[in-house]
C-alpha positions in Angstrom: 75.2 124.2 72.5 71.7 124.5 74.0 73.2 123.6 77.4 75.8 126.4 77.0 73.1 128.9 76.2 71.0 127.8 79.1 74.1 128.3 81.4 74.6 131.8 80.1 77.7 131.0 77.9 75.6 130.9 74.8 76.8 134.5 73.9 80.5 133.4 74.2 82.6 133.1 71.1 82.4 129.6 69.5 86.0 128.8 70.4 85.3 129.4 74.1 82.3 127.2 73.9 84.3 124.4 72.3 87.1 124.8 75.0 84.4 124.7 77.8 83.0 121.6 76.3 86.4 119.9 75.9 87.3 120.7 79.5 84.0 119.2 80.7 84.8 116.2 78.5 88.2 115.9 80.1 86.8 116.0 83.6 84.2 113.3 82.8 86.8 111.2 81.1 89.1 111.4 84.1 86.4 110.0 86.5 85.4 107.4 83.8 89.0 106.2 83.3 89.7 105.7 87.1 90.6 102.1 88.0 87.6 100.6 89.8 87.9 98.9 93.2 87.5 95.1 93.5 87.5 94.4 89.7 90.6 92.3 88.8 92.1 92.8 85.5 94.7 90.7 83.6 98.2 92.3 83.0 100.1 89.2 81.7 98.8 86.3 79.9 100.3 82.9 78.8 101.3 82.1 75.2 99.3 79.2 73.7 102.0 76.6 74.6 102.4 78.0 78.2 106.2 78.5 77.8 106.2 82.3 77.9 103.9 85.2 78.5 102.7 88.4 76.8 101.6 91.6 78.2 97.9 92.4 78.0 97.8 95.9 76.5 94.2 96.6 78.0 95.3 95.8 81.5 98.6 97.7 81.2 96.6 100.7 80.0 94.2 100.4 82.8 97.2 100.2 85.3 98.8 103.3 83.6 95.7 105.5 84.3 96.3 105.1 88.1 97.9 108.3 89.5 98.8 107.4 93.1 101.4 105.3 94.8 100.7 101.5 94.8 101.8 98.7 97.2 101.3 95.4 95.8 100.7 92.1 97.6 101.5 89.1 95.4 100.2 85.6 95.9 101.9 82.6 94.3 101.9 78.9 94.9 100.8 75.7 93.3 97.5 75.5 91.3 94.5 75.0 93.5 96.3 76.0 96.8 93.8 78.7 97.6 95.4 81.8 96.2 92.3 83.3 94.8 90.3 82.2 97.8 92.8 84.0 100.2 92.6 87.2 98.1 88.8 87.1 98.3 89.0 86.5 102.1 91.2 89.6 102.4 88.7 91.6 100.5 85.8 90.1 102.5 84.0 89.2 99.1 83.9 85.8 97.7 82.9 87.1 94.2 86.0 89.2 93.2 88.6 86.7 92.1 87.4 83.6 90.2 87.8 80.4 92.2 88.3 77.1 90.3 85.4 74.7 90.8 87.1 72.1 88.6 90.5 70.4 88.9 92.0 72.4 86.1 93.7 75.7 86.9 91.2 78.8 86.9 93.6 81.8 86.9 95.8 82.4 83.8 98.7 84.7 83.8 98.8 87.6 86.3 95.9 89.7 87.5 95.8 92.9 89.5 93.1 94.3 91.8 92.8 97.8 93.2 91.5 97.6 96.8 90.1 100.3 99.2 93.0 99.3 101.7 95.8 101.6 102.5 99.4 100.9 103.4 101.1 102.6 106.3 103.0 104.8 104.0 99.7 106.0 102.4 99.9 104.1 99.2 97.0 102.0 98.0 97.2 98.3 98.5 96.7 96.3 95.3 96.4 92.5 95.2 98.1 90.4 92.6 96.7 86.9 91.7 98.8 84.5 89.7 98.5 81.4 87.7 99.3 78.5 90.0 102.6 76.5 89.7 102.8 72.8 88.5 99.7 73.2 86.3 99.1 70.4 83.7 101.1 71.1 80.5 103.0 74.0 81.9 106.7 74.3 81.7 108.8 74.8 84.7 110.4 77.8 83.2 106.9 79.4 82.9 106.3 79.0 86.5 109.7 80.5 87.2 108.7 83.6 85.1 105.3 83.9 87.1 107.3 83.8 90.3 109.9 86.3 89.2 107.4 88.9 88.1 105.3 88.4 91.3 108.3 88.7 93.6 109.7 91.7 91.8 106.5 93.7 91.6 105.2 92.6 95.0 106.0 94.6 98.1 104.9 91.4 100.0 105.0 87.9 98.6 102.5 85.3 100.0 102.9 81.6 99.4 100.1 79.5 100.9 101.3 76.2 102.2 98.0 74.5 102.6 97.1 71.3 100.8 96.2 71.4 97.2 92.7 70.3 96.0 93.1 66.9 94.2 90.8 65.2 91.7 89.6 62.9 94.6 88.4 66.0 96.5 
């Protein structure tokens, strides 16, 4: 209220003061709720036995806050085939997507990342990283679900064909 008095609105009726404060809060909340660039977030996660997947409410809520058009580039392929590395290279930043340093898979489920890239139609380019196929203890039907989601949501589907990292490497 002291801020409103200092701005000259102190003499205004209390309801007007509350409306002004509410509108200021909405304006601040809008900027706070914007999806940040280069910060991947999970939208789908595997079940404990890796036979199916579950939506991640926090990730879907973050996605629903975005107002503009989106073009998704999906990357799928075997685990440790360089999917996250490729996405980091596209962003010019090796720290955006986690890269597995071990032989076990690093990425679980499906992750989205807003970029500052723009498609020719004016939409924002978002990158989709996915859990690798043929992971230990993962059912083929689960891999098929990952592939289906990535291919249905992605405007472009990338499948790296390089060699997979093995235990010996």
